[in-house]
C-alpha positions as CSV (number, residue, x, y, z in Angstrom):
1,M,85.3,64.1,-8.1
2,L,88.0,64.4,-5.9
3,T,89.1,61.0,-5.7
4,P,92.5,60.2,-7.8
5,D,93.1,58.8,-10.6
6,D,95.3,56.3,-9.8
7,P,94.1,53.1,-9.7
8,R,96.4,52.2,-6.1
9,L,95.0,55.3,-4.6
10,S,91.2,54.5,-5.3
11,G,88.9,53.3,-2.7
12,G,85.2,53.8,-1.0
13,I,85.7,57.1,0.1
14,T,85.3,60.2,-2.3
15,S,84.4,63.8,-2.3
16,F,82.7,66.3,-4.5
17,R,81.7,69.6,-5.0
18,L,78.1,71.0,-6.8
19,K,78.9,73.5,-8.9
20,G,77.4,76.7,-7.7
21,R,76.1,75.1,-4.6
22,E,77.7,75.1,-0.9
23,S,78.8,71.9,0.4
24,V,77.2,72.5,3.7
25,A,73.7,73.1,2.1
26,V,74.3,69.7,-0.3
27,A,75.0,67.6,2.8
28,K,72.4,68.8,4.5
29,E,69.9,68.4,1.7
30,L,70.9,65.0,1.4
31,L,70.1,64.0,4.9
32,E,66.9,66.2,5.5
33,R,65.1,65.3,2.1
34,H,66.7,62.3,0.8
35,K,68.1,60.6,3.9
36,I,71.4,59.9,2.9
37,F,74.3,60.6,5.2
38,T,77.0,62.3,4.4
39,V,79.8,64.9,5.8
40,H,81.0,68.0,5.1
41,R,84.7,68.5,5.2
42,T,86.8,71.9,4.7
43,G,90.4,71.9,4.0
44,V,90.5,69.7,0.7
45,A,93.1,71.1,-1.7
46,A,90.1,73.9,-3.0
47,G,87.8,74.5,-0.2
48,P,84.8,72.5,1.0
49,C,83.3,69.6,0.0
50,V,80.9,66.5,0.6
51,R,82.7,63.1,1.9
52,V,80.5,60.0,0.5
53,T,81.6,56.9,2.7
54,P,79.6,53.6,1.3
55,G,80.3,50.9,3.4
56,I,80.1,47.0,2.7
57,F,76.5,47.6,4.0
58,N,75.2,49.4,1.4
59,S,73.5,47.9,-2.0
60,A,73.6,49.2,-5.1
61,D,70.5,50.5,-5.2
62,D,71.5,52.8,-1.9
63,L,74.7,54.3,-4.4
64,Q,72.0,54.5,-7.4
65,K,69.9,56.7,-4.8
66,L,72.5,58.9,-4.2
67,V,73.5,59.7,-8.0
68,Q,69.8,60.5,-8.3
69,A,69.9,62.9,-5.7
70,L,73.2,64.3,-7.0
71,K,71.5,64.8,-10.5
72,E,68.4,66.3,-9.4
73,M,69.9,68.5,-7.0
74,A,72.8,69.4,-10.0
75,G,69.7,70.2,-11.9
76,A,70.5,67.5,-14.6
């Protein structure tokens, strides 16, 4: 996770990388296979990442769906 540890700087937007996976492919799989929209980004401190931006309209179930998809994709 690429969100700062400082609680004054935290928010709903975060970025991540899956070890051994290209960010473009991760974002594409999340959308096509799991119907979860994310954004591939470049230029973050150590290179490409995937940005997740949940909104007020997203439910806890939506976030759990993302967590489960990422666990599956990471082989956990």
